N, C-alpha and C positions, 0 to 999 in steps of 0.2 A: 440502193437500200442503205439504211442507216446502220452504222456499226455501233455496238453497245459501248465500245470504248470512247466513241465520240460524244456520247451523251454527258451532260454535266452531272456531277455527283452532288448530292446534298448531304454532306458530312456534318455531324453535330460538332459544335465548337468544343475544343478540349476542355475537360472539367478540371478545376483546380484540385490538387491532391487533398485527400481527406485528412482532417486534423487527427493526430494520434489520440487515442482514448487512454486516459490515465485514471486508475483507481487509487485514491489516496486514503490510506488507513489512518484515521484520527484516533486518539485515545481520549483522555480527559486532561484538562489542565495543560501542563507543559508539553505533552506529546502533541496535542492539538495546535498549540501555539507554534511549535517548531515546524510542523507539516504545513500549516497555513502560510508561514513565512516562506517555505520552499515554493508553494503554489504562487505566491506573489512574485517571487524571483523568476519563475518559469513563465508567468504571464498568460495571456489569453490565447496562445497558439495551440492549446490542447483542449480536448473535450474532457472535462473532469467529472468524476463521480466519487462519492465519499462513503466511507464506512465508519460508523460511530458505535460505541457500546450502547446497548439497549437501555441502560440506566442513566445515560447522560443527556439531560435536556438542554445543555448549554452549547456544546461544541458546534452543533449544526447552525446555531444562530450567529456564529463567528465567521462563517464562510463568506468570502467576498466575491469570489468568482463562482457563479452558480453552477449547479449540477445536481443530479439525483443523489439523495442521501439514503443509504441502507443502514439498517440496525442489526446488530449481532450480539448474542449473549457472550459476555467475556468468560472464557473458561476458568480463569483464575482471578477471583475477586477478593478485594479487601473490604471487610465489613467490621465496623466497631473495633478497629485496630488489629483484627485477626485476618490472616491470609488463608485462603482455601488450601487444604492439603492435597496430596496426590490423588487420593480416592475421590474427593469432590471434583477435581479437575478431570479425571478420567470419566466420571459420570456425565459431565457437561460436554465433553468433547464430541460425541456423536451428533448432538444437536447443532453444535457450533460448526462442525464439518458440513452438515447438510445445508445449513444457512449459507456458509461460505460458497458451496457449490452453486446454490441458487443465485447468489449475488454475482458470481463470475459469469454465470449463464446469461443473466439479464444485462449486466454492464458490458460484457464482451471487451474487456480492456486489452490494450496492446502492451501495457506496462502497469505494474503495481508498485507503489512506493509507500513506505510507512516507517514509523519510529516507535519502537518499544513496547506497547502494551501487549498483554497475552492474547488479545483477539487477533494479533498478527499471525499466531501459529496456525490456526485452521486456514486462514487465508493463504499462508505460505505453502501449506501442504497441498491445497487444491491448486494453487498456481503451478506447483511442481508437476502435479498429475496432468494438468492441462497444457503444460509447456508455455505458460505465460511468464515473461521475464519479471523478476521480482528484485527490487532494490530495497535493502533494509538499512536504515540509518539508526544507529544506537543513539539514545537520548543524550543530550548534553549534560545531564545531571550525573552521568556515570563517568567518573574520571579515572579511577584505578582498576575497576573490575567491570565486566559486562553484566548487564541485568540478567535475570532469570530467562526472560524471553530471548534475549540476544544469544545467550549461551546455547539454548536449544537450537535456534536457527543457524548459528555458526557451526556447531558440532554436527548437525544433520545436513549441513550444506543446502539449506532451504532458501537460497538466494542466488542471484546472478551477480550482484554487486553488494558488498557489505561495507558500510562506511561507519567510522567512528568520528567523534567530534573533538577528540583529544589525541595529540601525537603520542602520548605515553601508552595509550591503548593500541595504537597501530604497531608500536614496537613489541607488545606482548602477543599480539594476534597477527601472524604473518599474512593471512588472507584478507585482513581488513585494510581499508584505505582511509587515509586522512585527507580531507579536502577543506578543512576549516570548520567553523561553527555556524549554525543557522541563526543563533541569537546573539 
């Protein structure tokens, strides 16, 4: 009688490990340029998806390593030289939080990375709630003080790593790390 242990097994060949999924939060202009520089440095070893402000038609066209692009309403906008006040921001935040939740549900990122714009705040809040690691990189244009968005993310600890691109800022903010500049 044949023993079950004597039969040859047909094991599937080992699968290569899945590439980590990274959600990259772009802004407009310099924020996008810095984040896409980081994506270029990281290279194609990751599966990327991107978040852009709903009013920005340009950032998505600059992406060189493809991935899905999600759009979100920026909670704090600048229009005609004026920046939204706290009341306007509070009114936009529920929609931005719902959109951020939907984006993270669809993209299923292993990591979120972004620099600067206010659309980073609802993404960071949802990342914290869903326990998705979040790396915040303060924009290179901030040399002496943190931006409005960076101050909120830093004070509320809505990050796992917080980077600044100037040594002087790392000296002022003890939880911040300096690792050089992206541009």
